[in-house]
PASEBA-1860 file (N, C-alpha, C; in nm, 3 decimals):
! residues 228
1> MKTNIQQT> -1.094/2.110/0.320/-1.075/1.977/0.255/-1.169/1.851/0.392 ~ -1.123/1.922/0.491/-1.175/1.813/0.587/-1.315/1.809/0.615 ~ -1.372/1.916/0.582/-1.526/1.954/0.589/-1.566/1.863/0.480 ~ -1.536/1.882/0.320/-1.588/1.811/0.244/-1.572/1.645/0.251 ~ -1.421/1.596/0.336/-1.435/1.465/0.357/-1.513/1.411/0.453 ~ -1.576/1.529/0.534/-1.657/1.454/0.626/-1.812/1.441/0.581 ~ -1.875/1.519/0.452/-1.941/1.547/0.416/-2.012/1.412/0.344 ~ -1.859/1.385/0.270/-1.850/1.264/0.159/-1.918/1.136/0.275
9> KEEKTERP> -1.831/1.093/0.359/-1.853/1.018/0.456/-2.012/0.989/0.491 ~ -2.080/1.115/0.514/-2.179/1.122/0.552/-2.293/1.083/0.444 ~ -2.282/1.091/0.322/-2.320/1.077/0.222/-2.279/0.957/0.103 ~ -2.198/0.912/0.182/-2.123/0.787/0.097/-2.239/0.693/0.074 ~ -2.350/0.626/0.163/-2.408/0.522/0.094/-2.563/0.586/0.046 ~ -2.569/0.721/0.089/-2.687/0.789/0.002/-2.723/0.858/-0.133 ~ -2.587/0.888/-0.181/-2.585/0.953/-0.314/-2.514/0.862/-0.407 ~ -2.615/0.815/-0.499/-2.551/0.733/-0.606/-2.426/0.806/-0.701
17> SVQEAKGA> -2.445/0.907/-0.675/-2.309/0.986/-0.774/-2.185/0.944/-0.722 ~ -2.183/0.949/-0.566/-2.042/0.924/-0.514/-2.024/0.764/-0.582 ~ -2.111/0.683/-0.547/-2.068/0.529/-0.569/-2.033/0.519/-0.728 ~ -2.072/0.616/-0.811/-2.041/0.579/-0.956/-1.895/0.640/-0.975 ~ -1.870/0.756/-0.911/-1.753/0.791/-0.885/-1.630/0.716/-0.838 ~ -1.670/0.633/-0.735/-1.610/0.548/-0.670/-1.545/0.399/-0.801 ~ -1.709/0.390/-0.874/-1.682/0.283/-0.941/-1.591/0.332/-1.084 ~ -1.647/0.449/-1.120/-1.510/0.462/-1.241/-1.361/0.470/-1.216
25> ASSQDEGD> -1.349/0.513/-1.063/-1.214/0.496/-1.043/-1.172/0.334/-0.995 ~ -1.236/0.265/-0.976/-1.220/0.149/-0.967/-1.175/0.071/-1.105 ~ -1.263/0.093/-1.203/-1.237/0.005/-1.327/-1.079/0.077/-1.397 ~ -1.092/0.194/-1.386/-0.952/0.241/-1.447/-0.804/0.196/-1.370 ~ -0.823/0.157/-1.200/-0.753/0.105/-1.132/-0.694/-0.023/-1.197 ~ -0.809/-0.138/-1.221/-0.820/-0.236/-1.253/-0.733/-0.288/-1.386 ~ -0.740/-0.177/-1.468/-0.686/-0.184/-1.594/-0.573/-0.173/-1.579 ~ -0.496/-0.060/-1.478/-0.344/-0.019/-1.503/-0.291/-0.146/-1.410
33> AKSAEQKN> -0.343/-0.200/-1.306/-0.296/-0.314/-1.230/-0.291/-0.406/-1.332 ~ -0.340/-0.461/-1.400/-0.321/-0.592/-1.501/-0.242/-0.547/-1.596 ~ -0.219/-0.388/-1.665/-0.090/-0.359/-1.752/0.029/-0.400/-1.664 ~ 0.022/-0.382/-1.545/0.171/-0.391/-1.449/0.197/-0.536/-1.444 ~ 0.078/-0.632/-1.431/0.107/-0.735/-1.380/0.183/-0.832/-1.475 ~ 0.139/-0.761/-1.609/0.201/-0.834/-1.714/0.339/-0.853/-1.745 ~ 0.412/-0.736/-1.654/0.561/-0.713/-1.656/0.604/-0.767/-1.554 ~ 0.535/-0.805/-1.433/0.568/-0.876/-1.311/0.597/-0.987/-1.308
41> PKPKNGKT> 0.732/-1.048/-1.297/0.734/-1.178/-1.293/0.685/-1.244/-1.162 ~ 0.628/-1.371/-1.203/0.576/-1.445/-1.080/0.643/-1.521/-0.995 ~ 0.627/-1.557/-0.904/0.676/-1.646/-0.804/0.670/-1.766/-0.840 ~ 0.732/-1.846/-0.812/0.729/-2.020/-0.854/0.569/-2.078/-0.805 ~ 0.513/-2.050/-0.714/0.379/-2.065/-0.657/0.267/-2.028/-0.773 ~ 0.304/-1.942/-0.881/0.223/-1.890/-0.978/0.157/-1.806/-0.871 ~ 0.159/-1.700/-0.823/0.118/-1.612/-0.759/0.190/-1.471/-0.737 ~ 0.132/-1.361/-0.741/0.202/-1.238/-0.761/0.194/-1.180/-0.618
49> LYTVIIFS> 0.317/-1.098/-0.553/0.297/-1.028/-0.471/0.228/-0.903/-0.479 ~ 0.135/-0.863/-0.432/0.048/-0.759/-0.452/0.034/-0.643/-0.312 ~ 0.064/-0.528/-0.341/0.036/-0.443/-0.226/-0.106/-0.383/-0.257 ~ -0.164/-0.403/-0.139/-0.303/-0.290/-0.100/-0.272/-0.209/-0.041 ~ -0.348/-0.044/-0.083/-0.328/0.040/-0.025/-0.498/0.093/0.001 ~ -0.494/0.123/0.146/-0.647/0.147/0.181/-0.624/0.278/0.246 ~ -0.734/0.355/0.185/-0.775/0.495/0.259/-0.872/0.493/0.350 ~ -0.831/0.523/0.460/-0.960/0.531/0.583/-0.935/0.624/0.660
57> ENTVGLLN> -1.038/0.670/0.726/-1.013/0.763/0.862/-0.963/0.641/0.983 ~ -0.923/0.687/1.049/-0.846/0.600/1.161/-0.926/0.607/1.268 ~ -1.050/0.459/1.238/-1.140/0.396/1.316/-1.074/0.315/1.387 ~ -1.150/0.296/1.515/-1.158/0.170/1.588/-1.204/0.063/1.524 ~ -1.100/-0.056/1.553/-1.181/-0.207/1.492/-1.147/-0.180/1.338 ~ -1.120/-0.115/1.238/-1.132/-0.084/1.110/-1.029/-0.186/1.093 ~ -0.885/-0.190/1.123/-0.759/-0.293/1.087/-0.828/-0.455/1.114 ~ -0.910/-0.475/1.193/-0.971/-0.615/1.258/-1.031/-0.627/1.149
65> QIAIIFTR> -1.139/-0.556/1.089/-1.256/-0.590/0.990/-1.122/-0.621/0.871 ~ -1.047/-0.544/0.842/-0.943/-0.549/0.708/-0.907/-0.712/0.705 ~ -0.846/-0.742/0.828/-0.788/-0.842/0.840/-0.868/-0.988/0.827 ~ -0.987/-0.969/0.863/-1.085/-1.085/0.859/-1.135/-1.088/0.678 ~ -1.121/-1.005/0.626/-1.124/-1.028/0.507/-1.049/-1.116/0.421 ~ -0.915/-1.049/0.433/-0.809/-1.134/0.359/-0.810/-1.337/0.420 ~ -0.846/-1.338/0.569/-0.850/-1.456/0.649/-0.949/-1.537/0.553 ~ -1.084/-1.456/0.556/-1.184/-1.514/0.467/-1.149/-1.582/0.331
73> RQLNIETL> -1.038/-1.524/0.279/-1.036/-1.531/0.124/-0.882/-1.626/0.138 ~ -0.866/-1.676/0.234/-0.717/-1.762/0.284/-0.613/-1.697/0.219 ~ -0.589/-1.585/0.227/-0.475/-1.500/0.203/-0.429/-1.406/0.320 ~ -0.255/-1.503/0.344/-0.188/-1.483/0.428/-0.115/-1.313/0.408 ~ -0.142/-1.193/0.510/-0.071/-1.106/0.500/0.049/-1.105/0.538 ~ 0.141/-1.074/0.427/0.289/-1.077/0.409/0.353/-0.934/0.541 ~ 0.301/-0.844/0.477/0.346/-0.696/0.588/0.223/-0.626/0.589 ~ 0.233/-0.534/0.714/0.112/-0.439/0.713/0.189/-0.306/0.774
81> SVSPSAVS> 0.154/-0.205/0.720/0.183/-0.098/0.784/0.066/0.022/0.783 ~ 0.053/0.092/0.864/-0.027/0.194/0.861/0.021/0.352/0.946 ~ -0.005/0.422/0.866/0.028/0.563/0.871/-0.063/0.668/0.819 ~ -0.028/0.809/0.870/-0.124/0.904/0.796/-0.046/0.896/0.644 ~ -0.190/0.936/0.579/-0.150/0.995/0.418/-0.115/1.111/0.420 ~ -0.117/1.163/0.284/-0.093/1.336/0.242/-0.244/1.399/0.247 ~ -0.322/1.344/0.244/-0.431/1.418/0.255/-0.496/1.427/0.429 ~ -0.551/1.521/0.476/-0.552/1.547/0.622/-0.667/1.510/0.664
89> GIHKFTVT> -0.642/1.410/0.769/-0.751/1.331/0.834/-0.748/1.171/0.803 ~ -0.680/1.163/0.689/-0.688/1.042/0.640/-0.552/0.940/0.625 ~ -0.576/0.806/0.690/-0.486/0.739/0.703/-0.450/0.583/0.609 ~ -0.348/0.597/0.595/-0.356/0.489/0.457/-0.258/0.358/0.545 ~ -0.357/0.260/0.494/-0.319/0.147/0.559/-0.236/0.051/0.402 ~ -0.118/0.006/0.432/-0.037/-0.105/0.308/-0.013/-0.224/0.363 ~ -0.089/-0.308/0.296/-0.091/-0.463/0.317/-0.018/-0.558/0.186 ~ 0.069/-0.613/0.218/0.078/-0.718/0.090/0.074/-0.840/0.115
97> TFADEELM> 0.019/-0.918/-0.006/0.038/-1.048/0.004/0.013/-1.120/-0.111 ~ 0.042/-1.261/-0.134/0.071/-1.301/-0.248/-0.070/-1.373/-0.298 ~ -0.147/-1.347/-0.421/-0.257/-1.373/-0.492/-0.251/-1.366/-0.606 ~ -0.350/-1.416/-0.727/-0.354/-1.399/-0.809/-0.482/-1.278/-0.864 ~ -0.488/-1.210/-0.963/-0.541/-1.108/-1.001/-0.702/-1.112/-0.955 ~ -0.720/-1.221/-1.022/-0.919/-1.215/-1.010/-0.930/-1.217/-0.873 ~ -0.895/-1.304/-0.758/-0.890/-1.294/-0.648/-0.852/-1.146/-0.566 ~ -0.733/-1.116/-0.598/-0.700/-0.968/-0.560/-0.812/-0.888/-0.600
105> KKVVKQID> -0.894/-0.864/-0.700/-1.021/-0.771/-0.755/-1.108/-0.785/-0.641 ~ -1.149/-0.958/-0.640/-1.252/-0.943/-0.521/-1.233/-0.897/-0.405 ~ -1.103/-0.902/-0.362/-1.058/-0.856/-0.211/-1.082/-0.718/-0.215 ~ -1.055/-0.665/-0.279/-1.054/-0.512/-0.290/-1.192/-0.441/-0.330 ~ -1.269/-0.509/-0.376/-1.385/-0.453/-0.395/-1.481/-0.504/-0.272 ~ -1.443/-0.618/-0.194/-1.519/-0.640/-0.031/-1.465/-0.521/0.050 ~ -1.318/-0.476/0.053/-1.275/-0.386/0.111/-1.340/-0.246/0.088 ~ -1.344/-0.225/-0.022/-1.433/-0.105/-0.093/-1.538/-0.079/-0.057
113> KRVDILKA> -1.621/-0.170/-0.043/-1.776/-0.178/0.028/-1.826/-0.111/0.114 ~ -1.726/-0.153/0.250/-1.714/-0.100/0.375/-1.734/0.065/0.378 ~ -1.808/0.089/0.477/-1.881/0.227/0.460/-1.741/0.318/0.541 ~ -1.671/0.226/0.589/-1.543/0.345/0.676/-1.429/0.343/0.587 ~ -1.452/0.265/0.460/-1.313/0.296/0.399/-1.387/0.421/0.245 ~ -1.270/0.468/0.218/-1.289/0.559/0.184/-1.248/0.494/0.019 ~ -1.129/0.442/-0.025/-1.088/0.394/-0.143/-0.996/0.264/-0.093 ~ -0.988/0.167/-0.182/-0.875/0.048/-0.175/-0.858/0.044/-0.308
121> YYNTDEDL> -0.717/0.045/-0.306/-0.645/-0.002/-0.466/-0.565/-0.109/-0.451 ~ -0.529/-0.169/-0.555/-0.393/-0.297/-0.553/-0.302/-0.270/-0.669 ~ -0.205/-0.286/-0.598/-0.065/-0.267/-0.710/0.032/-0.376/-0.692 ~ 0.092/-0.372/-0.813/0.200/-0.461/-0.821/0.302/-0.377/-0.831 ~ 0.452/-0.444/-0.799/0.569/-0.345/-0.773/0.575/-0.233/-0.839 ~ 0.562/-0.284/-0.998/0.611/-0.161/-1.106/0.545/-0.022/-1.091 ~ 0.426/-0.045/-0.978/0.347/0.073/-0.965/0.389/0.177/-0.857 ~ 0.490/0.092/-0.810/0.526/0.176/-0.649/0.664/0.171/-0.657
129> IHQEIALY> 0.704/0.291/-0.534/0.811/0.293/-0.516/0.818/0.252/-0.345 ~ 0.896/0.168/-0.319/0.870/0.094/-0.208/0.996/0.074/-0.125 ~ 1.007/0.062/0.000/1.112/0.009/0.095/1.068/-0.069/0.242 ~ 1.164/-0.123/0.288/1.154/-0.204/0.388/1.267/-0.154/0.510 ~ 1.238/-0.145/0.641/1.360/-0.113/0.727/1.391/-0.269/0.791 ~ 1.519/-0.251/0.818/1.531/-0.382/0.884/1.654/-0.388/1.032 ~ 1.667/-0.415/1.121/1.760/-0.396/1.213/1.837/-0.539/1.263 ~ 1.953/-0.547/1.287/2.018/-0.636/1.340/2.091/-0.615/1.461
137> KLSTELFL> 2.073/-0.690/1.559/2.162/-0.674/1.666/2.282/-0.781/1.664 ~ 2.408/-0.734/1.690/2.515/-0.863/1.687/2.607/-0.849/1.765 ~ 2.677/-0.915/1.825/2.759/-0.937/1.955/2.897/-0.812/1.874 ~ 2.929/-0.720/1.970/3.063/-0.630/1.963/3.158/-0.694/1.907 ~ 3.207/-0.767/2.029/3.311/-0.846/2.011/3.348/-0.908/1.881 ~ 3.225/-0.983/1.855/3.243/-1.064/1.733/3.210/-0.977/1.593 ~ 3.170/-0.885/1.616/3.166/-0.778/1.478/3.273/-0.686/1.442 ~ 3.341/-0.660/1.565/3.526/-0.635/1.576/3.564/-0.710/1.501
145> QMGGVEDL> 3.564/-0.841/1.532/3.683/-0.935/1.497/3.663/-0.973/1.335 ~ 3.544/-0.951/1.302/3.532/-0.996/1.174/3.592/-0.900/1.080 ~ 3.667/-0.958/0.963/3.738/-0.910/0.872/3.627/-0.827/0.764 ~ 3.679/-0.687/0.748/3.623/-0.652/0.611/3.469/-0.549/0.636 ~ 3.463/-0.530/0.774/3.339/-0.491/0.869/3.312/-0.358/0.740 ~ 3.414/-0.253/0.733/3.373/-0.128/0.644/3.347/-0.197/0.531 ~ 3.376/-0.266/0.488/3.355/-0.298/0.344/3.206/-0.358/0.343 ~ 3.140/-0.420/0.436/3.042/-0.517/0.428/2.933/-0.383/0.468
153> VRKYNARV> 2.968/-0.297/0.562/2.875/-0.183/0.575/2.826/-0.077/0.469 ~ 2.947/-0.061/0.383/2.983/0.003/0.262/2.893/-0.068/0.143 ~ 2.899/-0.211/0.147/2.847/-0.287/0.044/2.685/-0.298/0.040 ~ 2.634/-0.298/0.153/2.468/-0.307/0.169/2.440/-0.168/0.201 ~ 2.504/-0.045/0.214/2.470/0.063/0.217/2.383/0.079/0.385 ~ 2.438/0.029/0.491/2.394/-0.018/0.582/2.448/0.091/0.683 ~ 2.391/0.126/0.815/2.446/0.231/0.905/2.481/0.188/1.013 ~ 2.544/0.202/1.151/2.553/0.174/1.309/2.436/0.264/1.356
161> LDMNESSV> 2.395/0.187/1.382/2.257/0.283/1.487/2.277/0.312/1.626 ~ 2.329/0.177/1.690/2.371/0.169/1.858/2.471/0.096/1.864 ~ 2.559/0.141/1.944/2.702/0.039/1.981/2.741/0.074/2.119 ~ 2.787/-0.031/2.188/2.783/-0.051/2.329/2.890/-0.172/2.327 ~ 2.929/-0.215/2.466/3.022/-0.310/2.487/2.990/-0.422/2.441 ~ 2.848/-0.463/2.467/2.824/-0.565/2.439/2.754/-0.614/2.313 ~ 2.681/-0.505/2.222/2.607/-0.524/2.130/2.629/-0.432/2.049 ~ 2.617/-0.432/1.902/2.598/-0.329/1.775/2.486/-0.376/1.725
169> VLEKSGHY> 2.409/-0.241/1.681/2.271/-0.247/1.625/2.309/-0.170/1.455 ~ 2.270/-0.241/1.378/2.335/-0.232/1.244/2.107/-0.201/1.160 ~ 2.138/-0.109/1.077/2.008/-0.060/1.024/2.046/-0.059/0.879 ~ 1.933/-0.126/0.816/1.974/-0.150/0.639/1.823/-0.101/0.583 ~ 1.779/-0.018/0.491/1.677/-0.004/0.416/1.681/-0.025/0.286 ~ 1.594/-0.107/0.253/1.565/-0.155/0.096/1.500/-0.220/0.087 ~ 1.474/-0.293/-0.037/1.374/-0.431/-0.078/1.427/-0.523/0.023 ~ 1.301/-0.622/0.013/1.303/-0.720/0.105/1.459/-0.806/0.057
177> EETQSLFQ> 1.482/-0.854/-0.055/1.600/-0.946/-0.111/1.745/-0.882/-0.054 ~ 1.716/-0.723/-0.036/1.863/-0.677/0.051/1.882/-0.654/0.143 ~ 1.765/-0.650/0.236/1.771/-0.703/0.413/1.796/-0.834/0.415 ~ 1.717/-0.888/0.337/1.744/-1.067/0.382/1.908/-1.094/0.351 ~ 1.936/-1.061/0.216/2.093/-1.074/0.197/2.177/-1.052/0.268 ~ 2.165/-0.951/0.353/2.234/-0.894/0.476/2.236/-0.953/0.603 ~ 2.078/-1.024/0.625/2.060/-1.130/0.709/2.135/-1.200/0.724 ~ 2.134/-1.293/0.604/2.217/-1.455/0.547/2.361/-1.414/0.565
185> ELSERVGV> 2.420/-1.281/0.538/2.554/-1.302/0.528/2.609/-1.269/0.687 ~ 2.507/-1.197/0.747/2.558/-1.166/0.913/2.554/-1.297/0.972 ~ 2.445/-1.367/0.966/2.447/-1.527/0.998/2.548/-1.604/0.996 ~ 2.586/-1.616/0.878/2.698/-1.723/0.839/2.844/-1.654/0.903 ~ 2.840/-1.531/0.905/2.963/-1.497/0.930/2.990/-1.447/1.091 ~ 2.911/-1.411/1.188/2.920/-1.368/1.322/2.786/-1.403/1.399 ~ 2.676/-1.446/1.324/2.558/-1.485/1.415/2.474/-1.362/1.427 ~ 2.345/-1.374/1.472/2.255/-1.212/1.491/2.197/-1.247/1.578
193> LQFIRSGR> 2.210/-1.215/1.693/2.118/-1.198/1.811/1.976/-1.145/1.829 ~ 1.940/-1.063/1.737/1.826/-1.023/1.728/1.802/-0.936/1.580 ~ 1.686/-1.006/1.528/1.642/-0.917/1.376/1.478/-0.904/1.405 ~ 1.470/-0.777/1.322/1.322/-0.764/1.284/1.319/-0.645/1.153 ~ 1.214/-0.654/1.068/1.198/-0.609/0.971/1.070/-0.553/0.988 ~ 1.057/-0.429/0.929/0.922/-0.327/0.913/0.850/-0.383/0.805 ~ 0.721/-0.380/0.791/0.618/-0.394/0.674/0.652/-0.287/0.585 ~ 0.611/-0.325/0.454/0.623/-0.257/0.340/0.587/-0.098/0.370
201> IAITKSRM> 0.651/0.015/0.317/0.617/0.112/0.309/0.613/0.152/0.172 ~ 0.536/0.234/0.110/0.514/0.225/-0.065/0.452/0.371/-0.073 ~ 0.475/0.422/-0.175/0.423/0.536/-0.269/0.420/0.529/-0.395 ~ 0.287/0.559/-0.428/0.291/0.535/-0.563/0.371/0.617/-0.668 ~ 0.390/0.581/-0.802/0.467/0.667/-0.868/0.374/0.818/-0.947 ~ 0.255/0.786/-0.921/0.174/0.891/-0.987/0.214/1.041/-0.905 ~ 0.173/1.144/-0.924/0.253/1.268/-0.834/0.174/1.300/-0.718 ~ 0.070/1.272/-0.731/-0.040/1.283/-0.552/-0.106/1.124/-0.520
209> ERLSDMLA> -0.173/1.147/-0.431/-0.208/1.057/-0.334/-0.314/0.982/-0.446 ~ -0.351/0.859/-0.453/-0.454/0.857/-0.586/-0.572/0.872/-0.527 ~ -0.602/0.856/-0.407/-0.736/0.912/-0.357/-0.761/1.027/-0.385 ~ -0.668/1.164/-0.423/-0.703/1.288/-0.454/-0.792/1.324/-0.538 ~ -0.787/1.237/-0.673/-0.854/1.242/-0.786/-1.028/1.222/-0.746 ~ -0.997/1.088/-0.684/-1.156/1.046/-0.649/-1.220/1.168/-0.557 ~ -1.153/1.192/-0.465/-1.203/1.305/-0.365/-1.263/1.448/-0.461 ~ -1.178/1.476/-0.553/-1.188/1.591/-0.637/-1.325/1.549/-0.728
217> SIEEQIGK> -1.351/1.471/-0.752/-1.468/1.403/-0.842/-1.575/1.427/-0.767 ~ -1.570/1.337/-0.641/-1.704/1.342/-0.555/-1.697/1.497/-0.500 ~ -1.604/1.558/-0.458/-1.655/1.699/-0.453/-1.696/1.805/-0.560 ~ -1.688/1.794/-0.667/-1.729/1.841/-0.770/-1.906/1.788/-0.817 ~ -1.933/1.639/-0.847/-2.042/1.596/-0.825/-2.146/1.662/-0.719 ~ -2.084/1.669/-0.581/-2.177/1.693/-0.429/-2.198/1.891/-0.519 ~ -2.069/1.923/-0.556/-2.119/2.063/-0.581/-2.254/2.096/-0.687 ~ -2.234/1.995/-0.791/-2.350/1.989/-0.908/-2.489/1.934/-0.841
225> NKKQ> -2.486/1.862/-0.737/-2.624/1.855/-0.671/-2.678/1.920/-0.595 ~ -2.584/2.026/-0.541/-2.654/2.110/-0.447/-2.721/2.234/-0.555 ~ -2.662/2.245/-0.668/-2.718/2.359/-0.724/-2.840/2.314/-0.791 ~ -2.859/2.175/-0.780/-2.973/2.123/-0.837/-3.106/2.164/-0.744
END
């Protein structure tokens, strides 16, 4: 697979067939995203929270290039995470931002044009299984004095990650609303000394990485070209 991916990267700008395969994948993805958006309730500002998933080799400076595209469109990056994907040698950038669909299409197309990018997709929450992780540091004394500690931990499905004489650290994974609700309750009852929430991590509801189908199409086309 790695050899084929490297060959695909070298021929990305030279073979029209590769670009056609990418275009076909984009058309299908936009149709799926539009259908999902109709089910997705919009915030008061009239914009939808989109999750942009970008597949690329882990190239130095690529993150800055991606951020510039969002900045030029006056889009604020709400969360960002980077991780290896299920495809060997390929990394996955997961970015969330509020936008309307037309603007989101333009952003993804602009990202997709970059040579270092294999493929970019945009998704609404209905397309994804997603989570965030939050850590809360509290005073041990106040935490133990607080009534119903066990009930609180059980209510939010949180866990005690670390505890010493001065502080206790709770960990909670879930959606934004869930981690934020725990933060608000702890702030009101005992006060939060430190708080951090990770960027969104997400996988699509499809069986495999969405990039896999596109790579298979490209490899098939390359095979046909070699026979000619």
